Residue, then its C-alpha position, 0 to 999 in steps of 0.5 A: m616100053v617098046i623093044d625094037p628089033p636088034s640091029k644084028l641079024y640072028r641066025r640061031a634062036r636066042r635063049w629063054a633067059t634073054f627073052e625074059n630079061i628083055y620082054e618081062p613075061i607076065p604070069k597068069a594068076d596060077g603062076s604059069l607063063l603059058w596063056d592058052g587063049s581062053d584067058i586073054d581079053w581079046p578085044n582089049a589085048n595088044p598083039r605087040h605084047f604077045w608072043t606065040v609059042v610054037e612047036s617045030d618039026g623037030g619037037q623044039f618050042y620057039l617064041l614068035p612075035g604076035w599071034h600065030c595059029v599054025n603049030r601054036i602051043g599057047y601065048v606068052h604075055c609080056e610087059h614090054a611090047w615088040g616094035g617094028n616088023a615081026a619078021d625082023h625079030p629073032v625067035y627065042r627058045y621056050 
């Protein structure tokens, strides 16, 4: 299933529980939801099934759609892909 960006523009980050309900994160074998990159099959991975966990200047953690390098903590692999443009999706708190 592909989840398109919401029609409503969100100015604030959405809750983790909302993210879980929409995208259904896939845990690693050890039960953790945070993938560090070494455990991803990069040639076969679809970037639309991944969200990057980043740290803000204020020390908060947020999820951004796709793969990002700056301030990256890790990745969350999801059952449902995000659709449309990455910039149109709201950020989520991690």
